[in-house]
N, C-alpha and C positions, 0 to 999 in steps of 0.2 A: 234662763236663756231668753234673749230678746232677739227678734227678727224685725228688721225694718226694711220696707220696700222703698228703695231709692230710685225714683224715676228721673232720668236725666233729661228727658224732653217734656214738653208741655202736653203731649198727647198720651192719654191712657187708653189702652185698648180693652175690649171686652175680655173678661176672665170668667171661666165657668165657676159655679158655686164651690166645687171641691178645691179649686185653686185659691179662691178668695178665703175659704176656710183654712187651708194650709197656711197661708201667709198670716192670717189673723191669729191662729193658735200658736205658731212658732214665735209670734211677736210677744207672747206672754208665758210660754212654756217654762216651767221650773220644776225643781224637785218637789215642791209643795202642791203642784197641780197636775200631776201626770195623769189624772183621771180624764183630762182633756184629750188624751190620745184616743179614747173611745169615740169622741165626737169627730175626730179627724180621720181615723183609719178604719177601713172595712174589716170585719171580723176575720176574713181570710187574707189579710194583707201579706204581700210578699215584700220583704225588706232585705236589701243586700247592701253591704258596705265592704271595704277591702278586707275586713277580718271576720265578717259574720254573714250568714245567710239564714234568715228566719222566715217562718210562715205562721201566720195567725196572730191575732191581737194579744193573746196571753204571753207568747214568747217575746213579742216586741215590747210589751209593758215591762216584763222582767228585765230585758236588756236595758231599757231606759232607766229603770230604777237602779240597777247596778252602776250604770255609767254615771248618773247624776250623783250617786252617793259618794263617788270618789273624786268629784270635782269641787273646787272651792268656788268657781264661777264659770259660766259659759254663756257667751252672747253671740248671736248671729246677726249679721247685716246682709240682707238680700240685696245684691248689686244689680242683678238683671233677671228678668223673667221673660222667657219666650214660650208662648203657648200656641198650640194648634190642635183643635179638636179635643180629644180626650187625654192629651199628654202635654207635658211642659218640661222645659229645661230651666233650672233655677241655678244661678251663679251666686255664690255667697262667700262671705269672709267670716271665719269663726275665730273668736278670741276666747281663750279659756285659761284657767289656772288649775294645775294639779300639784299637790304638795311634793310629789316625787319627780316631777319633770321641770327642767329649766330652773332648778333651785327655787321652785315655787312661784316664779315670776310668770307673767302672761306669755302665752304662746299664740301667735297668729298664723293662720293657715287659710289658704283659699281652696275652694272646692266647688263642686256642682252636684246637682241631683237631677235625675230623670224620674219624673213621677207621672203616673197615670191615674185617672179618676173616673168615677161614675156618679152622677148626681152630686151629692155633697160629701162623698167619702173618697179617700185616696186608696186605690187598690194595689198599687205597685210603687215602690220607692227604692231607687238605687242611688247610692252616694259614690262619687268619685273624688278621692282626696289622696294626696301624697302622704302615705303613712309614715314615711321617713321624716318628712318635715313636721308632721303632727306629733310623732311619738319618738321614734328611734333616735333622732338627732339630739334629743333633749335628755337622754339617759347618759350619765357621766362617761363611762368607758366606751360604750357603743357609739355615742355621739362623736367622740374624738376619732374613732376608727372610721366612721362614715365620712367625716370631714377630710381625713387623709385620703380615702379612696376617691372622693370627688376631686380633690386637688390633683391627684395622679391621673385621673381620667381626663381632666381638662388640659393637661400639658400636651403640647404638640412636640413630636420628635423632630 
């Protein structure tokens, strides 16, 4: 998994150490170096995404190990970071390949994360992502059903 900080203007603002650490680690995170999660997240991390709610570094590491073991690839591009005090909003683009989704081809999805930190550790991480665009729309039968429902919802009477 790679994360890249793309800054669109020439001015880079101060980022606290936990945020710099988050960006640096997500830039190199992969199935081979998940031990870096210990350097990034507080032992009592609260992690929430649309399908999971976890507490503690042990649960988070197990979640990441399972997630990464099922992916052929996964890359993040950080599009924008907005931070104030002990929290930040991170907007990202994720590109991944899963052998059972989208016929094994890449899937791209946009999302964002709300993170909070203290010193050099992230203490709270919540991801916001359209699970349909990330997962359900790429499952053969369910994907066609969702596409049908979207077309019907978009029609005006």
